[in-house]
Every structure is written in C-alpha cells, then in structure tokens.
C-alpha positions as CSV (number, residue, x, y, z in Angstrom):
1,M,185.1,89.7,217.0
2,I,183.0,91.9,219.4
3,R,184.0,91.6,223.0
4,K,181.6,90.5,225.7
5,G,180.3,93.2,227.9
6,K,180.4,96.1,225.4
7,P,177.2,98.1,225.2
8,V,174.9,97.3,222.3
9,S,175.0,100.9,221.0
10,E,178.8,100.7,220.8
11,Q,178.7,97.4,218.9
12,I,176.2,98.9,216.4
13,K,178.6,101.9,216.0
14,I,181.4,99.6,215.2
15,V,179.3,97.7,212.6
16,V,178.1,101.0,211.0
17,S,181.7,102.3,210.8
18,F,182.9,99.1,209.3
19,V,180.2,99.2,206.6
20,M,180.8,102.8,205.7
21,L,184.6,102.2,205.4
22,F,184.3,99.4,203.0
23,S,181.4,100.9,201.1
24,G,183.4,104.1,200.5
25,A,186.3,102.0,199.3
26,F,184.0,100.0,197.0
27,T,182.5,103.2,195.5
28,A,186.0,104.7,194.9
29,G,187.1,101.4,193.2
30,V,184.1,101.5,190.9
31,T,184.4,105.1,189.8
32,E,188.1,105.0,189.2
33,V,189.1,103.4,185.9
34,E,192.2,101.3,186.1
35,A,193.6,102.5,182.7
36,S,196.4,100.0,182.4
37,A,193.9,97.1,182.7
38,Y,192.3,98.0,179.4
39,Y,193.4,97.7,175.8
40,H,192.2,97.9,172.2
41,E,193.3,95.4,169.5
42,I,194.3,97.1,166.2
43,S,192.7,95.6,163.1
44,L,195.4,95.8,160.4
45,P,195.1,95.3,156.7
46,S,197.2,92.6,155.1
47,L,200.9,93.7,154.9
48,N,203.7,92.2,152.8
49,K,206.3,94.8,153.9
50,E,206.9,97.4,156.6
51,Q,204.2,100.0,156.3
52,L,203.0,103.2,158.0
53,V,199.6,102.6,159.5
54,V,197.0,105.2,160.7
55,F,193.8,104.8,162.7
56,P,191.5,107.4,164.3
57,L,191.0,107.5,168.1
58,I,187.6,106.6,169.5
59,S,185.6,107.8,172.5
60,D,186.8,104.9,174.7
61,V,190.4,106.1,174.1
62,Y,189.6,109.8,174.8
63,E,187.9,108.8,178.1
64,V,191.1,107.2,179.5
65,A,193.8,109.2,177.7
66,D,195.5,112.0,179.6
67,E,195.5,115.6,178.4
68,N,198.6,115.2,176.1
69,Y,198.0,111.5,175.2
70,T,201.3,110.5,176.9
71,N,199.7,107.4,178.5
72,V,198.5,106.1,175.1
73,C,200.9,103.4,173.9
74,I,201.2,101.0,170.9
75,V,202.5,97.6,172.0
76,E,203.7,94.7,169.9
77,E,201.7,91.7,171.2
78,E,204.4,89.1,170.7
79,D,207.2,90.6,172.7
80,G,205.3,93.3,174.6
81,E,207.6,96.1,173.5
82,Y,206.5,99.7,173.0
83,V,206.4,100.9,169.4
84,P,207.1,104.5,168.4
85,R,203.8,106.3,167.5
86,L,202.7,109.8,166.4
87,I,199.3,111.2,167.6
88,R,198.2,114.1,165.5
89,K,195.1,116.1,164.6
90,K,193.5,114.7,161.5
91,L,193.5,117.2,158.6
92,R,191.7,117.1,155.2
93,M,194.3,117.9,152.6
94,T,193.9,119.3,149.0
95,E,196.3,119.4,146.1
96,R,197.4,122.7,144.6
97,T,199.4,123.1,141.4
98,I,201.9,125.9,141.6
99,E,204.6,127.2,139.2
100,K,208.2,127.3,140.3
101,K,211.2,128.9,138.7
102,H,214.5,127.0,138.5
103,S,217.9,128.3,137.4
104,A,219.5,126.5,134.5
105,A,223.3,126.6,133.9
106,I,224.6,127.8,130.5
107,R,227.1,125.0,129.5
108,N,228.3,126.4,126.2
109,L,228.0,129.2,123.7
110,D,228.3,128.8,119.9
111,K,228.8,131.8,117.7
112,K,227.2,131.2,114.2
113,E,227.0,133.0,111.0
114,N,224.4,135.6,110.2
115,N,224.9,137.4,113.5
116,S,223.4,134.7,115.7
117,I,224.5,132.6,118.6
118,S,223.5,129.3,120.2
119,L,223.3,128.8,124.0
120,L,223.5,125.2,125.3
121,V,221.7,125.0,128.7
122,N,221.7,122.0,131.1
123,M,218.6,121.1,133.0
124,P,218.8,120.5,136.7
125,E,218.7,116.9,137.8
126,D,215.3,115.4,138.6
127,L,213.5,118.5,137.5
128,G,210.7,116.9,135.6
129,P,208.8,118.3,132.7
130,I,209.3,122.0,131.9
131,H,206.8,124.3,130.1
132,G,208.7,127.7,129.7
133,L,212.0,129.6,129.9
134,K,213.0,133.1,130.7
135,L,216.1,135.0,129.4
136,D,217.3,137.7,131.8
137,T,219.2,140.5,130.1
138,P,220.2,144.1,131.1
139,L,219.4,145.3,127.6
140,R,216.5,147.7,127.0
141,D,214.6,148.8,123.9
142,Y,215.2,145.7,121.8
143,E,213.7,143.1,119.5
144,R,215.2,139.7,119.1
145,S,214.0,136.5,117.4
146,V,214.6,133.3,119.4
147,S,214.3,129.6,118.5
148,V,214.5,126.8,121.1
149,Y,215.4,123.1,120.7
150,G,215.0,120.4,123.4
151,Q,217.2,117.4,123.8
152,S,215.4,114.2,124.7
153,A,215.9,112.6,128.1
154,A,218.0,109.9,126.5
155,G,220.2,112.6,124.9
156,D,220.1,111.2,121.4
157,S,217.9,113.7,119.5
158,W,216.8,117.4,119.3
159,E,213.3,118.6,118.9
160,K,212.3,122.1,117.9
161,I,209.9,123.5,120.4
162,V,209.9,127.3,119.7
163,S,210.4,128.7,116.2
164,K,211.6,132.3,115.8
165,E,209.5,133.8,118.5
166,L,210.0,137.5,119.2
167,L,211.3,138.8,122.5
168,Y,211.1,142.5,123.0
169,D,211.4,145.5,125.3
170,Y,209.5,148.7,124.5
171,S,210.3,150.5,127.8
172,R,211.3,153.6,125.9
173,F,207.6,154.1,125.1
174,A,205.7,152.1,127.8
175,D,206.2,149.4,130.4
176,V,205.9,146.6,127.8
177,R,208.3,143.7,127.9
178,K,208.5,140.1,126.9
179,N,211.4,137.9,127.8
180,R,209.7,134.6,128.5
181,L,208.8,131.7,126.1
182,T,206.1,129.1,126.7
183,F,205.9,125.7,125.0
184,P,204.2,122.3,125.6
185,E,205.2,120.6,128.8
186,K,207.8,117.9,128.4
187,Q,210.9,116.6,130.0
188,Y,214.3,117.5,128.4
189,S,217.9,116.9,129.4
190,A,219.1,120.1,127.8
191,L,218.0,123.1,125.8
192,R,219.6,124.9,122.8
193,I,218.6,128.5,122.5
194,D,219.3,130.2,119.1
195,I,219.3,134.0,119.3
196,H,219.0,135.5,115.8
197,A,220.5,139.0,115.1
198,V,222.2,138.9,118.5
199,T,223.8,142.3,117.8
200,D,221.8,145.3,116.6
201,V,222.8,148.8,115.5
202,Q,221.0,151.6,117.3
203,A,221.4,155.3,116.7
204,S,222.2,157.4,119.7
205,R,219.4,159.6,121.1
206,L,221.7,162.6,121.0
207,M,222.2,164.4,117.8
208,K,225.0,166.9,117.0
209,L,224.0,169.9,114.9
210,R,226.4,172.1,113.0
211,E,225.3,175.2,111.0
212,T,227.3,177.6,108.8
213,F,226.3,181.2,108.3
214,E,227.5,183.8,105.8
215,D,226.4,187.5,105.9
216,T,223.8,186.6,108.5
217,Q,222.2,184.1,106.2
218,K,222.3,180.3,106.8
219,K,224.4,178.6,104.3
220,E,224.8,175.0,105.5
221,R,223.4,172.7,108.3
222,T,225.0,169.4,109.4
223,E,223.4,166.8,111.6
224,T,225.6,164.1,113.2
225,K,224.3,160.9,115.0
226,T,226.4,158.2,116.7
227,L,225.6,154.6,115.9
228,E,225.9,152.0,118.7
229,R,226.3,148.2,118.2
230,R,224.5,146.5,121.0
231,P,224.9,142.8,121.7
232,F,222.1,140.8,123.4
233,R,223.8,139.8,126.6
234,V,222.1,136.9,128.6
235,D,222.8,137.1,132.3
236,S,220.9,134.0,133.3
237,V,218.4,131.4,132.1
238,H,215.4,130.2,134.1
239,V,213.0,127.4,133.4
240,F,209.5,126.9,134.7
241,V,208.0,123.7,136.2
242,H,204.6,122.8,137.6
243,H,204.7,121.3,141.1
244,T,201.8,119.8,143.0
245,E,201.7,120.6,146.7
246,E,199.4,119.5,149.5
247,E,197.9,122.1,151.7
248,V,195.5,122.0,154.6
249,E,191.9,122.4,153.4
250,A,190.3,121.9,156.8
251,V,190.6,120.2,160.2
252,V,188.5,117.1,160.3
253,T,185.6,117.1,162.7
254,K,182.9,114.7,163.7
255,N,179.8,114.4,165.9
256,Y,180.2,112.8,169.3
257,S,177.4,111.5,171.4
258,P,177.2,112.9,174.9
259,E,177.3,110.3,177.6
260,S,174.3,111.9,179.2
261,W,172.6,115.3,179.5
262,S,169.9,116.8,181.7
263,I,168.3,120.0,182.7
264,D,168.7,121.0,186.3
265,K,165.2,121.8,187.5
266,N,166.1,122.3,191.1
267,R,166.4,126.1,190.5
268,A,163.6,127.3,188.3
269,D,165.1,130.8,188.1
270,E,168.3,129.6,186.6
271,P,167.9,126.4,184.6
272,V,171.2,124.7,183.8
273,V,171.9,122.2,181.1
274,R,174.4,119.7,182.3
275,V,176.3,117.5,179.8
276,S,178.6,114.6,180.5
277,T,181.1,113.6,177.9
278,N,183.8,111.0,177.3
279,R,186.4,113.7,177.2
280,E,186.5,114.0,173.4
281,P,188.3,117.0,171.9
282,L,185.2,119.1,171.6
283,T,184.8,122.4,169.8
284,Q,181.0,122.8,169.4
285,L,177.8,122.3,171.4
286,R,174.4,122.4,169.5
287,V,171.1,122.8,171.1
288,K,168.1,121.2,169.2
289,T,164.9,122.9,169.8
290,E,161.5,123.3,168.1
291,S,161.1,126.9,169.4
292,R,160.9,129.8,166.9
293,N,161.6,133.5,167.2
294,F,163.8,133.6,170.3
295,S,167.1,135.1,171.4
296,R,169.0,133.8,174.4
297,P,172.4,134.9,175.5
298,V,174.2,131.9,177.1
299,V,177.4,131.0,178.9
300,L,179.2,127.7,178.4
301,K,181.3,126.6,181.3
302,A,183.6,123.6,181.7
303,G,183.8,121.2,184.7
304,S,181.6,120.8,187.7
305,K,179.6,123.4,189.6
306,D,182.6,124.7,191.5
307,D,184.5,125.2,188.2
308,N,183.8,128.7,186.7
309,R,186.0,128.2,183.6
310,I,184.2,130.0,180.8
311,L,184.5,128.4,177.4
312,A,182.3,130.7,175.4
313,R,179.7,133.5,175.6
314,Q,177.2,133.5,172.7
315,T,173.7,134.4,171.8
316,L,171.4,131.6,170.5
317,Y,168.6,132.9,168.3
318,D,166.0,132.0,165.7
319,L,164.3,134.5,163.4
320,S,161.5,133.1,161.3
321,Y,159.0,135.1,159.2
322,R,157.3,133.6,156.1
323,D,160.1,132.4,153.8
324,F,162.8,134.1,155.9
325,R,164.8,132.0,158.3
326,K,167.9,132.8,160.2
327,N,169.2,131.0,163.3
328,R,172.2,130.0,165.4
329,T,171.9,127.3,167.9
330,T,175.5,126.2,168.1
331,V,178.0,127.4,170.7
332,K,181.6,127.3,169.4
333,F,184.6,127.3,171.6
334,N,188.3,126.4,171.6
335,E,189.1,122.7,171.8
336,T,188.7,121.3,175.2
337,R,188.6,117.9,176.8
338,T,186.5,118.1,179.9
339,R,184.2,115.5,181.6
340,H,181.4,117.9,182.2
341,L,179.9,121.0,180.4
342,R,177.3,123.4,181.8
343,L,175.2,125.7,179.6
344,L,173.7,128.6,181.6
345,P,171.5,131.6,180.6
346,E,173.0,135.0,181.1
347,K,169.6,136.6,181.7
348,V,167.5,134.6,184.1
349,E,164.4,136.6,183.4
350,N,164.1,134.9,180.0
351,T,161.6,132.1,179.6
352,P,163.5,128.7,179.7
353,L,164.1,127.4,176.2
354,P,162.7,123.9,175.6
355,I,165.5,121.6,174.5
356,E,164.9,118.4,172.6
357,D,168.5,117.2,172.3
358,I,172.1,118.2,172.7
359,E,174.7,117.5,170.0
360,L,178.5,117.6,170.4
361,R,181.1,118.1,167.7
362,G,184.9,118.2,167.8
363,H,188.2,117.4,166.3
364,V,189.5,113.9,165.4
365,Y,192.9,112.7,166.4
366,E,194.7,109.8,164.7
367,T,197.7,107.6,165.6
368,V,200.4,106.8,163.1
369,F,203.0,104.0,163.6
370,L,205.2,101.7,161.7
371,A,203.8,98.1,161.4
372,K,205.7,95.0,160.4
373,P,204.2,92.2,158.4
374,G,203.0,89.2,160.4
375,K,202.9,91.2,163.7
376,S,199.9,92.1,165.9
377,Y,199.6,95.3,167.8
378,R,197.3,96.7,170.5
379,L,196.7,100.1,171.9
380,T,197.2,100.2,175.7
381,F,197.4,102.8,178.5
382,S,200.4,103.2,180.7
383,A,200.3,105.3,183.9
384,K,204.1,105.3,184.0
385,Q,204.6,106.7,180.5
386,T,205.9,110.2,180.2
387,E,207.1,112.3,177.2
388,A,210.7,111.6,178.2
389,S,210.2,107.8,178.4
390,M,208.2,107.5,175.2
391,P,209.9,105.7,172.2
392,D,211.5,108.1,169.8
393,N,209.1,108.9,167.0
394,T,211.5,110.9,164.8
395,V,211.4,108.3,162.1
396,I,207.6,108.5,161.9
397,K,207.7,112.3,161.6
398,E,210.3,112.2,158.8
399,L,208.3,109.6,156.9
400,V,205.1,111.6,157.2
401,K,207.0,114.7,156.0
402,K,208.1,112.9,152.9
403,D,204.5,112.2,151.9
404,F,204.6,108.4,152.5
405,S,200.9,107.7,152.7
406,P,199.9,105.4,155.6
407,V,197.4,102.6,155.1
408,P,194.2,102.9,157.2
409,A,193.5,100.6,160.2
410,T,190.8,100.5,162.9
411,L,190.5,100.0,166.6
412,K,188.5,97.1,168.0
413,P,186.2,97.7,171.1
414,R,187.9,98.1,174.5
415,R,188.7,95.0,176.3
416,K,190.0,94.1,179.8
417,D,193.3,92.4,180.2
418,T,192.3,89.3,182.0
419,A,195.7,87.7,181.4
420,S,197.4,90.0,183.9
421,T,198.4,88.1,187.1
422,T,199.5,91.2,189.0
423,F,197.3,92.1,192.0
424,S,195.5,95.4,191.8
425,L,193.8,96.7,195.0
426,R,191.6,99.0,192.9
427,D,190.4,96.0,190.7
428,F,189.8,94.0,193.9
429,L,187.7,96.8,195.5
430,S,185.6,97.1,192.4
431,S,185.0,93.4,192.0
432,K,181.9,91.3,192.8
433,L,184.0,89.1,195.1
434,F,184.8,92.1,197.4
435,F,181.1,93.1,197.5
436,I,180.1,89.5,198.5
437,I,182.8,89.5,201.2
438,V,181.5,92.8,202.6
439,I,178.0,91.5,202.8
440,V,179.1,88.2,204.5
441,L,181.1,90.1,207.1
442,M,178.2,92.5,207.7
443,V,175.8,89.6,208.3
444,A,178.3,87.9,210.6
445,V,179.0,90.9,212.7
446,L,175.3,91.8,213.0
447,S,174.6,88.2,214.0
448,L,177.3,88.2,216.7
449,A,176.0,91.5,218.0
450,L,172.4,90.2,218.2
451,Y,173.6,87.0,219.9
452,S,175.6,88.9,222.4
453,T,172.6,91.1,223.2
454,W,170.4,88.0,223.6
455,K,172.9,86.5,226.0
456,Q,173.0,89.6,228.1
457,V,169.2,89.6,228.4
C-alpha cells in the first residue's frame, strides 16, 4: 500500500519499478523451457516378447536435449522407472560377401595301395557351407592328382565332390602354382582327401660325369644321376567359407525446416542472413536463389552476433552458358547443434544475392531400448540426469553388436505433463494466471496513487 504524504512522482516510480520487475520475470519465464514438464509418448508395435525397439529423434527433442543427450530419458509409464537406452547416429548399412579361410584339423591318415593316401579332415563346428580347400605343402616342382569326398552333416554318407583334379607347382620354370580346389558350396561334417601317387621319383639336378682316356683319345664316358623319392607332405589343410558382413554405406541425413530466417537489412553494406533452428544436428545450409552466373565467398558462423565461431568458409557460385550448368549453393560444415546461424559475405563490395529460401540438412539420431510386452513408455527430459547416473546400457550395446534387429517405433507430438502436482516457479511466471495477477495489481496500485493525489488536492 502507498503511504500518505509521499510525492506523486515517487509513487509513480514505485509503480513503474513494480511493473518492470514482474514483466522481466514474466519474459524470462516465457522464454525458458521447463524441460522436465514435457514428454513424448512412444508409439510401439504389438509385442509378444521382450524386443529391442528403435525410433528416430525429432526436432522437438533436439530443441530441449542437451549437447550429449544426457537429459533424454526413457521412462516406463506404469512404475515411472528409467529404462536403459542407447542414442546413436543413424547409419545406412549394406551387406558385403567376403571369403574367409578356416583351418581344418587332420584327424587321421590312411595309407592305401597304388602309392596313395587318404586324409580324414574334420570341419570346425558351426562353420556353414564350404566351397573350397587348400593343401599347404613345402614341396616344389610337383604334380599330384587329388580326389575329395564330403561327409554329409548327418555323418551317414560320403559324396564325391572332386575327381582326380591336378595340383601342381612349376616354380622351377615360372611362378605358376595351384594348391587349391574349388567345388559347389555345401555343408559337410568331414572331408576325405585322396592323394594319388603321393610319392614320386625325381632325378637330381646334379649329374656326375666320368670319362676314360687312352693315348690322348677318349675311350669311355659315364654319366651318373641320383634319383630322389619325394613324398607329398601336407603341413595343413584350410577350407574356405563365404561370410556376409554389414558395413556402413553412409550416415543417414534428412532435411530440417528452419524455425525462421531473415535478411538483416539494417546494414546495407554487409547484409547478414540470420537463421534460427531447433538445435538439430546440422551439417549443411543451402541457399535457394534464382540468380545465375555469380560467385560469392561467404562465411558461416554459429551463435548470436557476439559469437564469432566460424563453421565454414566457402564460395557459392553458379555458372550457366547454353547447355552448360555448374553450381554450388550449399555450405557444408561439421555437425553442430546451435540455436542460431549467420551467413555473411566475405567481400562486402559484391551485390547482395537475392535469396528465396534457406534449407537445412543434418544427421539423424535414433534411440534404442529394450521394451517389454504390455508396457507403455515415454521419452522425458530430466535436468538431474548425468552420464554417471544414467541406467547402464551395456546390455543394449551387446545386443546391437550381435546383430539383433530392433523393431521400429515412433514418437508422438510433445505434450505437457499436466499431472505433475509439484510447484514450479518458472511455470507460474509463464502462466496466464500470473499475467492476470500482474495486471490487477497494476490497476490497483495506479488507482490508489490517483486517489491519494486527488485527496491531496
């Protein structure tokens, strides 16, 4: 209440101060988003068992999420407990078939008639279908005929898969060698390798000469060579299998709509394009213009006017002549999540470029968690959450590594948690009720001030 006798000017100052104080508080309450008061329901497919679930983050989440997404939580609606989750960059994967070599153990050796042997080779467990084998031997300069039989997975029959194929080494003459056999892909529990003519006879490269002379005339010449019996020793056996592996083909990107954009016309000598975003993980800014045959070096900066953090320096250009067209109107930069972007020309003497629209593009992040059948979940934001206090997501990481494919889910639009009964000063300052109270108090104080002035008169 205003005391009697105070000057009117002092009473007006008190009223103005009161209005400014509460107006400032109201403005701060409106501009600050109370993250913990908002949530997104997660739309799940029908589940009949525990299942990995994945959904992409949307702009409303990026707007509130902190830099490392530590305040983004998955909560089970029934008991309100936090659920382990993994937030990762979305990747587009592709399958690639590669050949891998596996060692196979020689279980037994059978010596047969006609200078041949049979090797019984066990296949490694859970190997899958094989399509070739390789015999490693230290022997050089040889030819051997080999047959291969495969035992069925049930172990009850043998099937001939290679019939008397020639393995050879001609390294004496050239680097030509074949010690691998290829056959139709099939799964076997064991292989039997028959090596025909396992031992050969080879004459030594050295020759001993003996000559006899009589009365300076040659009478006799003797040539002697050493014959060597060479067995075909097998040091190891390897089999070949096709494996399908996933590899990263590309990082998934998408277009994001800017919250707003404008051209600062206050300074004609240095026009600035200002872009407001929802803090999405952006990597590109594209300028749409109808202009032709131009070249403009530009600088892209992050943040407000006082922030001189440079994201990229590039030259935007368009070259058009008859059927020839070459242009670049996209500025690329490392991923950043900033509220504001500024595109400035490096050379102010250039004529300002007319801009029709601004397009943004960036990465997509997705959340993976383990959902239970019959349960409902929501995405919330917690200001108290830190990396140390987050639920352990080791299980999620291990399941993802083992190629368990998650089922897709979606986020519903952002909603405000009206069920919360805890008092929030920030919510109160940004409410209509507070605004009405301020107006009523302003009217009351002004009325009292006018009444007091009238009484003094």
